[in-house]
Every structure is written in C-alpha cells, then in structure tokens.
N, CA, C and O of each residue as an XYZ file, in Angstrom:
320
protein
N       9.279    -19.193     27.766
C       8.685    -17.989     27.024
C       7.444    -17.533     27.689
O       6.741    -18.313     28.330
N       7.156    -16.229     27.538
C       6.135    -15.510     28.158
C       4.807    -15.984     27.485
O       4.593    -15.683     26.310
N       3.920    -16.711     28.196
C       2.672    -17.241     27.667
C       1.769    -16.200     27.143
O       1.069    -16.431     26.156
N       1.747    -14.995     27.793
C       0.981    -13.935     27.318
C       1.453    -13.460     25.878
O       0.632    -13.085     25.040
N       2.728    -13.494     25.652
C       3.256    -13.105     24.380
C       2.931    -14.240     23.323
O       2.656    -13.932     22.164
N       2.964    -15.471     23.718
C       2.507    -16.562     22.741
C       1.117    -16.281     22.229
O       0.863    -16.350     21.027
N       0.186    -15.952     23.170
C      -1.168    -15.640     22.789
C      -1.256    -14.460     21.853
O      -2.047    -14.469     20.911
N      -0.447    -13.436     22.103
C      -0.399    -12.260     21.250
C       0.069    -12.569     19.802
O      -0.444    -12.034     18.820
N       1.112    -13.501     19.740
C       1.673    -13.879     18.494
C       0.616    -14.588     17.644
O       0.495    -14.373     16.438
N      -0.114    -15.415     18.311
C      -1.166    -16.221     17.581
C      -2.298    -15.277     17.144
O      -2.853    -15.423     16.055
N      -2.604    -14.386     17.939
C      -3.649    -13.326     17.583
C      -3.179    -12.544     16.399
O      -3.953    -12.315     15.469
N      -1.904    -12.113     16.397
C      -1.311    -11.290     15.329
C      -1.337    -12.107     14.037
O      -1.671    -11.530     13.002
N      -1.026    -13.342     14.013
C      -1.089    -14.202     12.776
C      -2.531    -14.281     12.264
O      -2.774    -14.249     11.058
N      -3.486    -14.386     13.202
C      -4.901    -14.392     12.723
C      -5.286    -13.084     12.116
O      -5.891    -13.026     11.046
N      -4.930    -12.031     12.809
C      -5.205    -10.711     12.273
C      -4.643    -10.462     10.827
O      -5.308     -9.941      9.932
N      -3.372    -10.883     10.700
C      -2.670    -10.713      9.393
C      -3.459    -11.449      8.300
O      -3.486    -10.978      7.163
N      -4.078    -12.546      8.592
C      -4.839    -13.259      7.603
C      -6.184    -12.676      7.285
O      -6.803    -13.074      6.299
N      -6.650    -11.768      8.062
C      -7.981    -11.164      7.962
C      -7.786     -9.655      7.377
O      -7.904     -8.674      8.111
N      -7.493     -9.561      6.055
C      -7.062     -8.296      5.432
C      -8.161     -7.243      5.586
O      -7.836     -6.060      5.487
N      -9.358     -7.554      5.806
C     -10.399     -6.617      5.897
C     -10.300     -5.830      7.198
O     -11.019     -4.845      7.366
N      -9.461     -6.218      8.094
C      -9.238     -5.432      9.320
C      -8.388     -4.206      9.098
O      -8.417     -3.292      9.922
N      -7.594     -4.143      7.968
C      -6.658     -3.112      7.738
C      -7.239     -2.126      6.705
O      -7.884     -2.555      5.748
N      -7.027     -0.859      6.880
C      -7.452      0.253      6.020
C      -6.355      1.334      6.048
O      -6.295      2.095      7.014
N      -5.535      1.424      5.083
C      -4.497      2.430      5.032
C      -5.097      3.777      4.705
O      -5.965      3.861      3.836
N      -4.686      4.787      5.341
C      -5.103      6.178      5.070
C      -3.960      6.873      4.403
O      -4.183      7.659      3.482
N      -2.784      6.632      4.809
C      -1.620      7.270      4.051
C      -0.359      6.434      4.243
O      -0.256      5.644      5.181
N       0.598      6.624      3.334
C       1.902      6.058      3.450
C       2.797      6.619      2.318
O       2.312      7.219      1.359
N       4.113      6.401      2.468
C       5.062      6.761      1.401
C       6.157      5.657      1.366
O       6.628      5.188      2.402
N       6.519      5.285      0.179
C       7.524      4.252      0.067
C       8.424      4.521     -1.055
O       8.143      5.366     -1.905
N       9.583      3.772     -1.086
C      10.525      3.707     -2.189
C      10.153      2.532     -2.999
O      10.115      1.422     -2.468
N       9.861      2.707     -4.310
C       9.519      1.611     -5.219
C      10.766      1.336     -6.142
O      11.194      2.248     -6.851
N      11.320      0.165     -6.144
C      12.425     -0.214     -6.922
C      11.928     -0.646     -8.297
O      11.561     -1.811     -8.454
N      11.895      0.222     -9.291
C      11.430     -0.021    -10.673
C      12.515     -0.764    -11.417
O      13.582     -1.033    -10.864
N      12.240     -1.109    -12.713
C      13.189     -1.764    -13.548
C      14.408     -0.840    -13.885
O      15.553     -1.277    -14.003
N      14.074      0.423    -14.025
C      15.132      1.436    -14.455
C      15.576      2.369    -13.305
O      16.747      2.740    -13.220
N      14.666      2.727    -12.461
C      14.971      3.712    -11.397
C      14.195      3.444    -10.189
O      13.224      2.690    -10.260
N      14.540      4.002     -9.067
C      13.703      3.969     -7.891
C      12.766      5.140     -7.958
O      13.107      6.177     -8.526
N      11.572      4.995     -7.381
C      10.551      6.061     -7.406
C       9.977      6.155     -6.016
O       9.900      5.173     -5.278
N       9.575      7.370     -5.678
C       8.896      7.624     -4.422
C       7.400      7.603     -4.745
O       6.973      8.389     -5.591
N       6.605      6.778     -4.139
C       5.167      6.610     -4.276
C       4.546      6.911     -2.940
O       4.964      6.395     -1.903
N       3.545      7.754     -2.985
C       2.756      8.038     -1.715
C       1.314      7.783     -1.963
O       0.857      7.683     -3.102
N       0.591      7.676     -0.862
C      -0.893      7.485     -0.891
C      -1.436      8.264      0.225
O      -1.012      8.119      1.372
N      -2.377      9.098     -0.090
C      -3.069      9.909      0.898
C      -4.433     10.191      0.584
O      -4.703     10.725     -0.491
N      -5.349      9.880      1.431
C      -6.825     10.121      1.245
C      -7.316      9.639     -0.023
O      -8.068     10.354     -0.685
N      -6.942      8.420     -0.455
C      -7.520      7.772     -1.627
C      -6.774      8.033     -2.892
O      -7.172      7.537     -3.945
N      -5.645      8.834     -2.839
C      -4.999      9.212     -4.066
C      -3.498      8.787     -4.012
O      -2.816      8.985     -3.006
N      -3.049      8.236     -5.061
C      -1.627      7.925     -5.215
C      -0.868      9.133     -5.777
O      -1.478      9.944     -6.473
N       0.404      9.287     -5.513
C       1.345     10.115     -6.102
C       2.600      9.428     -6.398
O       3.134      8.720     -5.544
N       3.141      9.610     -7.655
C       4.381      8.950     -7.876
C       5.323     10.047     -8.643
O       4.860     10.944     -9.347
N       6.625      9.853     -8.414
C       7.499     10.876     -9.001
C       7.960     10.482    -10.414
O       8.833     11.143    -10.977
N       7.369      9.385    -11.011
C       7.735      9.129    -12.412
C       7.094      9.991    -13.369
O       6.048     10.585    -13.106
N       7.744     10.083    -14.571
C       7.142     11.000    -15.624
C       5.720     10.553    -16.168
O       4.873     11.376    -16.514
N       5.533      9.215    -16.213
C       4.224      8.746    -16.710
C       3.128      9.200    -15.916
O       2.078      9.599    -16.420
N       3.366      9.144    -14.556
C       2.284      9.514    -13.569
C       1.901     11.002    -13.786
O       0.722     11.348    -13.723
N       2.823     11.810    -14.022
C       2.593     13.184    -14.162
C       1.549     13.513    -15.290
O       0.766     14.454    -15.164
N       1.568     12.722    -16.369
C       0.580     12.996    -17.440
C      -0.641     12.103    -17.437
O      -1.628     12.404    -18.108
N      -0.595     11.001    -16.689
C      -1.739     10.052    -16.689
C      -2.423      9.841    -15.304
O      -3.452      9.171    -15.210
N      -1.830     10.423    -14.242
C      -2.272     10.315    -12.867
C      -2.392      8.777    -12.378
O      -3.093      8.431    -11.426
N      -1.685      7.993    -13.088
C      -1.501      6.558    -12.603
C      -0.293      5.994    -13.402
O       0.098      6.505    -14.451
N       0.214      5.000    -12.877
C       1.462      4.428    -13.444
C       1.591      3.009    -13.020
O       0.829      2.555    -12.167
N       2.549      2.262    -13.591
C       2.809      0.819    -13.225
C       3.013      0.697    -11.684
O       2.539     -0.246    -11.050
N       3.746      1.702    -11.112
C       4.076      1.654     -9.677
C       2.858      1.790     -8.816
O       2.684      1.035     -7.859
N       2.025      2.722     -9.132
C       0.785      2.959     -8.311
C      -0.175      1.833     -8.563
O      -0.861      1.379     -7.648
N      -0.236      1.357     -9.849
C      -1.193      0.229    -10.095
C      -0.713     -1.086     -9.357
O      -1.519     -1.888     -8.885
N       0.552     -1.237     -9.296
C       1.110     -2.485     -8.579
C       0.757     -2.405     -7.125
O       0.356     -3.413     -6.544
N       0.885     -1.274     -6.518
C       0.452     -1.114     -5.114
C      -1.043     -1.255     -4.962
O      -1.517     -1.839     -3.987
N      -1.756     -0.752     -5.867
C      -3.239     -0.967     -5.808
C      -3.595     -2.439     -5.784
O      -4.497     -2.879     -5.072
N      -2.876     -3.159     -6.561
C      -3.145     -4.664     -6.720
C      -2.645     -5.347     -5.434
O      -3.284     -6.248     -4.891
N      -1.537     -4.901     -4.998
C      -0.933     -5.544     -3.782
C      -1.756     -5.296     -2.476
O      -1.867     -6.171     -1.617
N      -2.290     -4.141     -2.377
C      -3.092     -3.755     -1.244
C      -4.557     -3.699     -1.473
O      -5.278     -3.052     -0.714
N      -5.044     -4.381     -2.537
C      -6.508     -4.336     -2.798
C      -7.323     -4.693     -1.600
O      -6.950     -5.561     -0.811
N      -8.442     -4.023     -1.462
C      -9.302     -4.212     -0.288
C      -8.805     -3.600      0.999
O      -9.496     -3.588      2.018
N      -7.578     -3.086      0.927
C      -6.938     -2.480      2.100
C      -6.834     -0.950      1.907
O      -6.559     -0.233      2.869
N      -7.048     -0.445      0.683
C      -7.045      0.955      0.402
C      -8.333      1.322     -0.408
O      -8.903      0.472     -1.091
N      -8.753      2.553     -0.318
C      -9.754      3.057     -1.232
C      -9.028      3.965     -2.175
O      -8.325      4.880     -1.745
N      -9.192      3.716     -3.532
C      -8.576      4.573     -4.493
C      -9.559      5.534     -5.092
O     -10.559      5.107     -5.670
N      -9.314      6.811     -4.976
C     -10.267      7.807     -5.641
C     -10.066      7.725     -7.216
O      -8.983      7.459     -7.738
N     -11.176      7.972     -7.871
C     -11.080      8.061     -9.364
C     -10.261      9.203     -9.804
O     -10.510     10.316     -9.340
N      -9.300      9.038    -10.661
C      -8.381     10.050    -11.066
C      -8.986     11.162    -11.926
O      -8.343     12.187    -12.155
N     -10.213     10.965    -12.400
C     -10.834     11.992    -13.321
C     -11.498     13.123    -12.539
O     -12.053     14.044    -13.137
C-alpha cells in the first residue's frame, strides 16, 4: 500500500473527529420523512424545506433534525 496514502487516511480520520474544522455554507438533500420524501436546502444560514409545515412556520422537523445533526457545523439565521 502507498505509505503516503496511509498517512492521508490517518489525517482524514483525525479531521473527521474535529467537527470545528467544518463549516457548511450551502447544501441540498433529500430527507426521507415518515410519510414522504422532502427536499431540504441550506444556504447562507437559512433552511428551506418543501413540506407544508415549513411554509407557515419557517422551520420543521426536517430542518430541526439537520440543525441538530450538524450543530456547530452550520450557522442558523433567526427565522424572525
């Protein structure tokens, strides 16, 4: 095996454990909800979800789950 690659793999594992190294600025994903799939996006501190609850409350279980999953890796703007 390439010894340079082994060193990079070890470094990658260390980086992955240091969550403060990561800061998402934008992404889009498919969220598999209990009843339907939803498209959730994040851009410049704000979530967007295609579920009906999000349309009226500017947050939903899908966006809050991602906020919890990625805490300290994203900055969430106040929805008000």
